[in-house]
C-alpha positions as CSV (number, residue, x, y, z in Angstrom):
1,X,0.0,0.0,0.0
2,X,1.2,3.5,-0.9
3,X,0.2,6.5,1.2
4,X,0.7,10.0,-0.3
5,X,0.3,13.0,2.0
6,X,-0.1,16.4,0.4
7,X,-0.7,19.8,1.8
8,X,-3.4,22.1,0.3
9,X,-2.3,24.7,-2.3
10,X,-1.4,28.3,-1.3
11,X,-4.3,30.1,0.4
12,X,-5.0,33.8,0.6
13,X,-3.8,33.9,4.2
14,X,-0.6,31.9,3.4
15,X,0.3,34.6,0.9
16,X,-0.3,37.3,3.6
17,X,1.6,35.4,6.2
18,X,-1.4,35.0,8.5
19,X,-1.5,31.9,10.6
20,X,-4.7,30.0,9.8
21,X,-4.9,27.1,12.3
22,X,-8.5,26.1,12.1
23,X,-9.7,29.4,10.7
24,X,-10.2,29.4,6.9
25,X,-9.3,31.2,3.7
26,X,-9.7,30.1,0.1
27,X,-7.0,29.1,-2.4
28,X,-5.2,31.7,-4.5
29,X,-4.8,31.3,-8.3
30,X,-1.3,30.0,-7.5
31,X,-2.8,27.5,-5.0
32,X,-5.2,26.2,-7.7
33,X,-2.3,25.8,-10.1
34,X,-0.3,23.9,-7.4
35,X,-3.1,21.4,-7.1
36,X,-3.2,21.0,-10.9
37,X,0.6,20.3,-10.9
38,X,0.1,17.7,-8.1
39,X,-2.7,16.0,-10.0
40,X,-0.4,15.7,-13.0
41,X,2.4,14.3,-10.8
42,X,0.0,11.7,-9.5
43,X,-1.6,10.9,-12.8
44,X,-0.2,7.3,-13.0
45,X,-1.0,6.5,-9.4
46,X,-3.5,3.6,-8.9
47,X,-6.2,3.1,-6.3
48,X,-7.0,6.6,-5.2
49,X,-9.0,7.7,-2.2
50,X,-8.9,11.2,-0.8
51,X,-9.2,12.2,2.8
52,X,-9.5,15.9,3.6
53,X,-9.9,18.3,6.4
54,X,-13.2,20.2,6.1
55,X,-11.3,23.5,5.8
56,X,-12.1,25.4,2.7
57,X,-8.5,25.5,1.5
58,X,-8.2,21.7,1.9
59,X,-11.6,20.9,0.4
60,X,-10.8,23.0,-2.7
61,X,-7.7,21.1,-3.2
62,X,-9.3,17.7,-2.5
63,X,-12.3,18.4,-4.8
64,X,-10.1,19.4,-7.7
65,X,-8.1,16.1,-7.3
66,X,-11.3,14.1,-6.9
67,X,-12.7,15.5,-10.1
68,X,-9.6,14.7,-12.0
69,X,-9.4,11.1,-10.7
70,X,-13.1,10.5,-10.5
71,X,-13.1,9.5,-6.8
72,X,-14.8,10.5,-3.6
73,X,-13.5,12.8,-0.8
74,X,-13.9,11.6,2.7
75,X,-14.0,14.6,5.2
76,X,-12.2,14.0,8.5
77,X,-12.2,16.6,11.2
78,X,-8.8,17.4,12.7
């Protein structure tokens, strides 16, 4: 079994240097591109299942990957 752990793409608060913790901010245009690059890097990976924090920035990343790989996202609270 192979486990791949990935962080969400850049968020608005990441760019501003604001610590987010459990607070939330959406992904930037760069953050969305980072997720696209990740999906391309994982393109040949088999057996995908995505687990995500319910945070907006994490769910935006997870949903983009799930759409690409046609799989579900399971939300897990931290």
